[in-house]
C-alpha positions as CSV (number, residue, x, y, z in Angstrom):
1,M,0.0,0.0,0.0
2,F,2.8,2.4,0.9
3,E,4.6,1.6,-2.4
4,A,1.5,2.5,-4.4
5,L,1.2,5.8,-2.5
6,V,4.9,6.7,-3.2
7,A,4.5,5.8,-6.9
8,A,1.4,7.9,-7.3
9,T,3.0,10.9,-5.5
10,A,6.2,10.6,-7.6
11,T,4.2,10.4,-10.8
12,T,2.1,13.4,-9.9
13,G,5.3,15.3,-9.0
14,L,6.9,14.4,-12.3
15,F,3.9,15.5,-14.3
16,A,3.8,18.8,-12.4
17,L,7.5,19.4,-13.0
18,A,7.2,18.6,-16.7
19,K,4.3,21.0,-17.1
20,G,6.1,23.8,-15.2
21,I,9.3,23.4,-17.2
22,R,7.5,23.4,-20.5
23,G,5.6,26.6,-19.9
24,N,3.4,28.3,-22.5
25,H,5.7,28.7,-25.5
26,Q,4.3,29.9,-28.8
27,Y,5.8,28.1,-31.8
28,R,5.8,29.6,-35.3
29,V,5.3,27.4,-38.3
30,D,7.2,28.1,-41.5
31,P,4.6,27.5,-44.3
32,Q,7.4,26.5,-46.7
33,L,8.3,23.5,-44.5
34,V,4.7,22.1,-44.3
35,V,4.3,18.9,-46.3
36,T,1.1,18.6,-48.3
37,P,-0.3,15.3,-49.7
38,R,0.3,16.5,-53.3
39,D,3.3,18.5,-54.1
40,E,2.5,21.5,-56.2
41,R,5.6,21.2,-58.3
42,G,4.1,18.3,-60.3
43,D,7.0,15.9,-59.7
44,D,6.1,12.2,-59.3
45,L,8.4,9.5,-58.1
46,P,12.1,10.0,-58.7
47,C,14.0,8.0,-61.3
48,P,15.1,4.6,-59.7
49,W,18.5,4.9,-61.4
50,C,19.6,8.5,-61.0
51,Y,16.9,9.8,-58.6
52,G,16.1,12.7,-61.0
53,P,12.6,14.2,-61.0
54,T,10.1,12.5,-63.4
55,K,6.5,13.0,-64.5
56,E,3.9,10.3,-64.8
57,E,3.7,10.7,-68.6
58,D,7.5,10.3,-69.1
59,A,8.6,7.2,-71.1
60,R,12.3,7.9,-70.3
61,C,14.2,9.6,-67.6
62,Q,15.3,13.1,-68.7
63,G,18.4,12.9,-66.6
64,C,19.9,9.5,-67.4
65,G,17.8,8.3,-70.4
66,N,16.7,4.9,-69.0
67,S,13.3,3.9,-70.1
68,F,10.5,3.2,-67.6
69,G,8.4,0.0,-67.6
């Protein structure tokens, strides 16, 4: 019974310390670093050989010339 009381007190104290240390900081978000589900640049998966940017309609990589599919 005593061990449970000590554990509960210690846990409560740790939570109180963590909240007190953290404070109420305001964080700013840089919109350029936010990842969206669809990239606006129009790039699809990179080339598997040279990792250059490709588009879905490309038959060949514009960087290394290897054909897809």
